[in-house]
C-alpha positions in Angstrom: -68.3 45.6 -10.2 -66.1 42.5 -9.4 -65.0 41.8 -5.9 -61.3 42.9 -5.0 -58.9 39.9 -4.8 -56.8 38.9 -1.9 -53.7 40.7 -3.5 -55.7 43.9 -4.0 -56.8 43.8 -0.4 -53.2 43.0 0.8 -51.7 45.9 -1.3 -54.4 48.3 0.1 -53.9 47.4 3.6 -49.9 47.6 3.4 -50.3 50.9 1.7 -52.7 52.3 4.6 -50.4 51.1 7.3 -47.0 52.2 5.7 -48.3 55.7 4.5 -49.8 56.4 7.8 -46.6 55.6 9.6 -44.5 57.6 7.1 -46.8 60.7 7.4 -46.9 60.5 11.1 -43.0 60.5 11.2 -42.7 63.1 8.5 -45.2 65.6 9.9 -44.5 64.8 13.6 -48.0 65.8 14.6 -49.5 65.0 17.9 -53.0 66.8 17.7 -56.2 65.0 17.2 -57.1 66.9 13.9 -53.8 66.3 12.4 -53.8 62.6 13.1 -57.4 62.4 11.5 -56.3 64.1 8.5 -53.3 61.8 8.2 -55.5 58.8 8.6 -58.1 59.9 6.0 -55.3 60.5 3.6 -53.9 57.1 4.3 -57.3 55.5 3.8 -57.9 57.2 0.6 -54.5 56.3 -0.8 -55.0 52.6 0.2 -58.3 52.7 -1.5 -56.7 54.2 -4.6 -54.0 51.5 -4.6 -56.5 48.6 -4.2 -58.6 49.7 -7.0 -55.8 50.3 -9.5 -54.0 47.0 -9.0 -55.2 45.0 -12.1 -57.4 42.0 -11.4 -55.5 38.7 -12.1 -57.2 36.0 -14.0 -60.4 37.9 -14.9 -61.7 37.4 -18.3 -64.7 38.7 -20.1 -67.6 36.3 -20.8 -67.2 34.6 -24.0 -69.8 33.0 -26.2 -70.0 29.3 -26.0 -68.2 27.4 -28.7 -70.2 25.9 -31.6 -70.5 22.1 -31.4 -68.2 20.4 -33.8 -69.7 17.8 -36.1 -68.4 14.1 -36.0 -67.1 14.5 -39.3 -65.0 17.5 -38.6 -63.3 15.9 -35.6 -60.0 14.6 -36.0 -59.2 11.4 -34.3 -56.3 11.2 -32.0 -54.0 8.1 -31.6 -51.9 7.4 -28.7 
């Protein structure tokens, strides 16, 4: 599994922060277990977002190109 990119980490972190704030304001909880549930839900959501953001610039390994014989090369002129 490839390592996450900086963009994926940023999206995941922002999701955790903003979803935690939104759920705390929405549910207006002040109990310890309620805050723990909200924090776990926000972490799960952030992980989901970070893993579903597509990798940028990743390509599958390609076979090396066949060497071209000198007769097949086209000379370039400047």
